[in-house]
N, C-alpha and C positions, 0 to 999 in steps of 0.2 A: 315591321320597327318604327316605321315613320308615324303610324295611326298611334302606337303607343307613345312616342316622343311628343306629339301634338297634344294627346290627351292630359298627360303629364305636365305639359306647360300651360293648359286651358285651367287644369284644376290648381296649379302654382299661382296664375294671375287672379283665379276667381276667390282664391283664400287671401291673397294680398290686398285686392278691392274690397273684399269683406272686413279685413282687420282695420283697412283705411276708414271704411265708412264707420266702424266702431269707435274710432277715435285716435288712433295711431297714426297721427298727421303731423306731429311738431318734428324739426330737423332732428333734435335729439334722440328721438324715437325710430329713426328711419332704420339703423341697425337692428333694433328689436323687431320692427316691423317686416324686415327680411327674413331674418332668423325664425320667427314664429311662422311666417308664410311657407318657409321652406319645410320646417319641421310638420307643421299641420299637413301640408300637401303631401309630404312623404306618407304618411301615417293614412290617409285618404287614399293614396295611390296603390298602398299595398293591399287594401282590400277589395277596392272599386276595380283596379285594372288587372286583379290577379289572371283573369282569362286570357287577356292579352299577353300577358307574359307566358303563360303557358303556352299559347300557340306559337309566339316567337321562339321558345324553348325547343319545341318539337320541330319547327322549321329549321333549326340549328342542326339538331341531332339528325335530321334526315338527310341534309346536306353533308355532315360527317360521316355518314354510313355509307352514302353513295360514292364519296372521294375513296373512302377506303375500300369498298367493293370494286371500284374502278382499279386502284392500286394494285389489288390482288390479281385481278384479271391482266392487267400490264403484265405482273411478274409470271403468272402462269403462262401467257403469250410467249414471253421472252426465254423462259425455261424450255418451253417446246422448241422454240427455235435452235436453242443451243443443243438440245438433244438430238434433233435432226441433223444439224452440223456436225456434231460428233459423229452420229451413225453414217453420214456421207464421208466423213474423212477415213473412217474405220473400213469402210467396203472399199473405197479407192486404195488403201494401203494393202489391202489381201491380194491384190492383182500380180503383184510380183513386179519385177523390172520391166521397163518398157524398152524394146529393142527399135533402134532406127537403122535403117539400111540405106 
């Protein structure tokens, strides 16, 4: 994610510098300069950084899958413990009353 963000910023500042060098230098053109730089860098990033976006999406998906699997394993372990507890309680209840002398 950090690499993708840094590359996006580099593209933005590169486009900003290119537009500035092309003549968008006047104070009244600063907003236009920023808007154009943002739009052009977004378009460039969409195509150029696709591989990085796909890698990051895959990493997020793997984390989500791992968390879901761990959650299912915890639930299965908890239900096993509950079944064992119920079985233990059931076997103790069948012994009948305990007599003390």
